[in-house]
C-alpha positions as CSV (number, residue, x, y, z in Angstrom):
1,M,0.1,-0.2,-0.3
2,S,1.5,3.3,-1.1
3,T,0.9,6.3,1.3
4,A,0.9,10.3,1.2
5,T,1.8,12.5,4.1
6,V,-0.6,15.2,5.1
7,T,-0.1,18.0,6.8
8,L,-3.6,19.0,8.8
9,A,-4.3,21.6,11.8
10,L,-6.6,20.1,13.8
11,P,-8.5,22.1,16.8
12,E,-7.3,21.7,19.9
13,A,-10.3,19.8,21.3
14,L,-10.3,16.9,18.6
15,Y,-6.6,16.5,18.9
16,Q,-6.6,16.1,22.6
17,R,-9.7,13.4,21.9
18,L,-7.4,11.6,19.1
19,K,-4.7,11.5,22.0
20,G,-6.3,10.4,25.0
21,T,-8.2,7.6,22.9
22,A,-4.2,6.7,21.5
23,L,-3.4,6.8,25.4
24,A,-6.1,5.2,26.7
25,T,-6.1,2.2,23.8
26,R,-2.5,1.9,24.0
27,Q,-2.3,2.7,20.3
28,P,-0.3,4.8,18.1
29,L,-1.7,8.2,17.6
30,E,-1.3,7.9,13.8
31,A,-3.0,4.6,14.0
32,V,-6.4,6.3,16.2
33,M,-6.5,9.3,13.5
34,L,-6.3,6.7,10.3
35,R,-9.0,4.4,11.9
36,A,-11.1,7.9,12.6
37,L,-10.6,9.0,9.1
38,S,-11.4,5.3,7.5
39,L,-14.8,5.3,9.5
40,G,-15.6,8.6,8.4
41,S,-14.6,8.4,5.1
42,P,-17.4,7.7,2.0
43,P,-16.9,3.8,0.7
44,A,-14.6,3.3,-2.0
45,W,-16.2,3.1,-5.4
46,D,-15.8,-0.9,-6.2
47,D,-17.2,-0.7,-2.5
48,A,-20.4,0.4,-2.5
49,A,-23.2,-1.8,-4.2
50,P,-24.2,-0.9,-7.9
51,E,-27.5,0.5,-7.0
52,F,-26.5,3.1,-4.6
53,Q,-23.4,4.2,-7.0
54,I,-25.5,6.7,-8.3
55,D,-26.4,7.8,-5.0
56,L,-23.1,8.6,-4.6
57,V,-22.6,10.1,-7.7
58,D,-25.5,12.7,-6.9
59,D,-24.4,13.3,-3.4
60,L,-20.9,14.5,-5.0
61,L,-22.5,16.4,-8.0
62,T,-24.5,18.4,-5.1
63,R,-21.7,19.0,-3.0
64,A,-19.3,20.3,-5.7
65,Q,-22.4,22.5,-7.0
66,A,-22.8,24.1,-3.3
67,E,-19.3,24.6,-3.1
68,T,-19.4,26.4,-6.4
69,A,-21.9,28.3,-5.4
70,V,-20.7,29.2,-2.4
71,K,-17.6,30.2,-4.4
72,L,-18.9,32.1,-6.8
73,G,-20.9,34.2,-4.5
74,S,-17.6,35.4,-2.6
75,Q,-16.6,37.0,-5.4
């Protein structure tokens, strides 16, 4: 599995929650963060049932359109 390095600014409260979980479970902070990201991420395209793939596309398009509208509105 290839990896990518990302620098991410987290709110202090979220960082402390993740750090506390890592300490309590005796896991590396990175492992706890990766698990949280994995759980909160949408499914991989191939993991989604075909009948739900169209819903994923619709959701992505809706989000992209909303983001574009916000960006255009701020110009």
